[in-house]
C-alpha positions in Angstrom: 4.2 -68.2 42.4 5.4 -68.5 46.0 5.1 -71.9 47.5 4.5 -70.4 51.0 0.8 -69.9 51.7 1.4 -66.4 53.0 3.1 -65.2 49.8 1.4 -67.2 47.1 -1.3 -64.6 46.4 0.9 -61.6 45.9 0.6 -61.8 42.1 -3.1 -62.4 42.2 -4.4 -59.3 44.1 -5.9 -57.6 41.0 -7.7 -60.9 40.1 -9.1 -61.2 43.6 -10.4 -57.7 43.6 -11.9 -58.1 40.1 -13.2 -61.6 40.0 -13.6 -63.1 43.5 -17.2 -63.2 44.4 -18.4 -61.5 47.6 -20.4 -62.9 50.4 -24.1 -62.7 50.9 -25.5 -60.4 53.7 -27.2 -63.5 55.0 -23.9 -64.6 56.5 -24.0 -61.6 58.9 -27.7 -62.2 59.6 -26.8 -65.8 60.6 -24.0 -64.6 62.8 -26.5 -62.2 64.5 -29.2 -64.9 65.0 -27.0 -67.9 65.9 -24.0 -66.3 67.5 -25.3 -63.1 69.0 -23.1 -60.8 66.8 -23.9 -57.1 67.5 -22.5 -53.9 66.0 -20.6 -53.1 69.2 -18.6 -56.4 69.1 -14.9 -56.3 68.1 -14.0 -58.8 65.4 -10.7 -60.3 64.3 -11.2 -61.3 60.6 -8.4 -63.8 60.0 -6.8 -64.0 56.5 -8.9 -61.1 55.5 -7.4 -60.9 52.0 -8.7 -57.9 50.1 -11.5 -57.4 52.6 -14.6 -58.9 50.9 -15.9 -60.4 54.1 -14.4 -57.7 56.3 -16.7 -55.2 54.4 -19.8 -57.0 55.6 -18.6 -56.8 59.2 -17.8 -53.1 58.9 -21.2 -52.4 57.3 -22.7 -54.2 60.3 -21.0 -51.5 62.5 -18.3 -53.8 63.9 -14.8 -52.7 64.7 -12.6 -55.1 62.8 -9.0 -56.1 62.9 -8.3 -57.4 59.4 -5.5 -59.8 60.0 -3.7 -60.7 56.8 -0.2 -62.1 56.3 0.3 -61.2 52.7 1.5 -57.6 52.3 -0.1 -57.1 48.8 -3.5 -58.5 49.8 -3.5 -56.5 53.1 -2.6 -53.3 51.3 -5.4 -53.8 48.7 -7.9 -54.5 51.5 -6.7 -51.4 53.4 -7.1 -49.3 50.3 -10.5 -50.7 49.4 -11.9 -50.2 52.9 -10.2 -46.9 53.7 -13.6 -45.2 54.1 -14.3 -47.2 57.2 -12.9 -45.7 60.4 -13.5 -48.9 62.4 -11.0 -51.1 60.5 -7.4 -51.8 61.4 -5.2 -53.8 59.0 -2.9 -56.1 60.9 0.2 -58.0 59.6 -0.3 -61.3 61.2 -1.3 -64.9 60.7 -4.0 -67.2 62.2 -1.3 -68.7 64.4 0.3 -65.3 65.4 -2.2 -62.5 65.0 -0.2 -60.0 67.0 -3.4 -58.9 68.8 -3.4 -58.5 72.5 -4.9 -61.2 74.7 -8.7 -61.0 75.3 -9.0 -58.2 72.7 -11.8 -59.4 70.4 -15.3 -60.7 70.8 -15.5 -62.7 67.6 -13.0 -64.4 65.3 -14.0 -65.0 61.7 -12.3 -66.4 58.6 -14.3 -66.6 55.4 -12.4 -69.0 53.2 -9.0 -69.6 54.6 -9.0 -72.2 57.4 -7.5 -74.8 55.1 -4.3 -72.8 55.2 -4.1 -72.7 59.0 -2.1 -74.9 61.4 -5.4 -75.7 63.1 -4.0 -76.5 66.5 -1.9 -73.4 66.7 -4.6 -71.2 65.3 -7.1 -72.5 67.8 -4.8 -71.7 70.6 -4.3 -68.2 69.2 -8.0 -67.6 68.9 -8.6 -68.7 72.5 -5.9 -66.3 73.5 -7.3 -63.3 71.7 -11.0 -63.9 72.5 -12.7 -62.0 75.3 -14.3 -64.8 77.2 -16.6 -62.5 79.0 -18.7 -61.9 75.9 -19.6 -65.6 75.6 -20.4 -65.8 79.3 -23.1 -63.2 79.2 
């Protein structure tokens, strides 16, 4: 097992796909009600893994950049979600997403924030967020 957070799940991809529980639809409903998420919003799903939460966003109609640093996890997510035209798999981290500035309307991360350098990740999220969305 790799000690680096970005590599430590490479040998667990099959287990993630098979055993990791999904997320309830109510999470998206909450994002709609409390945060104003709409299908036309572009979302950066950070540390998207195999795409369990990304799937909910895609089913909501969102365009999603699935940002995942682990090659094996990203490839599995890309394969599992290949039927969605509105998803782009991105090799990046919370601290360096590689996305353009002001390119997304929402940033999500289902269960990975404990792996982030929170100060650097916050700065990156501020950089990639389209501030005009929250202003409306």
